[in-house]
N, C-alpha and C positions, 0 to 999 in steps of 0.2 A: 506490499499498498504505498502510496503516496505520502511522505514527510509534511505536505501540508494540508492533502485531507485527515490524515490523524490526528493532527492537531486542530481541523475545525469538527472532526468528529468530537476527536476529547473536550471540546468546548459548545459543542451540544447535550452533551451526554452532561454536563457541569451545568449549564446551565437550567435543565428539563427537571435534575434532582433538585437543585436549590427552589428550584419554583412550590413540586409541589411538598418540600421537606414547608418552605413557608403556608403557604392552603393546607396540609394536615394543622401545624401549631396556633392557626387561625380559626379555623376549625372550631379545635379546643378549648379554643378561650373563650369564644365564640360561647359556647356548648355549656361550658362552667358558671356564666352568668348569662345563664336562659331562666328569668323568672314565667315561668309557665300559671297559670292564674286558674282554682279552683272551686269550687264551692263544694261546704262540709258533705253535701251526702255524696259526694265526685270525692274526697278522701275515701271518707264510710265505703261505698258499693264499686268504685271505679269507676269511671267515663261511661257513660250510657252507650254511647259509637261503637267504643272501643274497648269498652273494661277496663282500664289501663289506670292504676293507683301510683300514686304517686309514694315518692319509696324514702324510707328514711337516711336521712343525711339532703334531702335531694333545699334545693329554696326555690318557693311558691311563693304563693299569693290569696291569700285563702277571702272571700269577698260573703259576706249575709250581712243578721241581724243578731245582737247583743241579744240572748236570753237575759230575762228580766227576774232579777233573785239571784243569776251564778257570780255574779262581781262579788271575789278576795279582798281585799287589801291589806297588806302589811304593814299597822303600823307603824313597822323604826328604819324600813323604810320606801321607797318609790314603787316594789313588788309588785306586781299585784296580777287576776288571773281571773276569768273568765270565759263563760256559754259562748259561741255564731252559730246559729243556728242559718235554714234555708227553710223554704215549703213543700220540700220536696222529705223532708224526716229529720236528715241529716244536721250530726251538732259534733265541733269537735272543740276542744277548749285549749285555750289559748293563755304563754302569760309574756309577761312582759315588765321590761325593769328600768319605764322611762317615765318622764312625767308624759297625760297622754292626750288629747286634740281636748283644746279648752271645752264646742260639743261636741266631748263623747258620753253618751250616754243610755244605759241600758231600755235595748228597745227601739235603740236605729244601726243607718243604715252601718253597716265602715268594712273598710278592703282593711287588712293584715299582712304585713309583708317577714319572710321570717323563714329558721332551717323546720322542717318538719320532726322529730323525735324519736328513739325508738317506742316510747309511749305509745306515741299518735297525738298526742301533744302540739302546736306549735311554739315554741322560741320565735317569738317576736321581737326585729330587728327596729322594724316603722308603725303603724296602726292611722289608720288615717280617717277622719269623720264626713255625715256629708256636710255642706256650707249652709245651708241649712233646707224647708220644712216641703221645698218642691223640685230640688233635686237630687236621683239616685246615680251613680255611675252605670252606664247601660249594660257592663253583663252585670251588675247585680243586682239591679231592675229581671233583666236576664232570670236570674239564677231563682230569684225570690221567684217568676213566673205575672210579676207585672210589668205595663208595659209602659215604657219608657217615651214619650213622647215629647220635642220642640221646642218650646214656650215660644210663640206667637205674636211680639212685640208689640206690633199693628193691633193683635184685639183685643190687647193689658191698655197699652192706650187710649184707645172710644171707650175703650170698656169703662173707665176710671174717667173721663170726661161726662 
């Protein structure tokens, strides 16, 4: 083989190998930072279409309603534990070690992000509460079986006049 061709072939193989290595590292990094949204019933029973359940140690987001009477606070720290449920009957316990949002209360919709533990509890790193009485994130509204509609400001404005 011609030395010039051999050099080109070596360069092409090295280039293809480098691109493949970069692509695999990129896919690995994206997969480890992926946060999937689940409802409490999907965590307990698995997704309806595939039956897939999240694994222990997986980083997920859970959306639902805070179960009334389920909140337990530690009087000596910021640690709080509460249950989140949906309309299909699924319920999951969430633990959180930080300040809860001002709008957080029992009986309202929330989204909690964290890591699912071996015991089925979600160790939340972030808890988000809905911002007013009319808004619910579309994923949570769908999971709760409620219809989520956009507010038409022109209708609201004319009704106020």
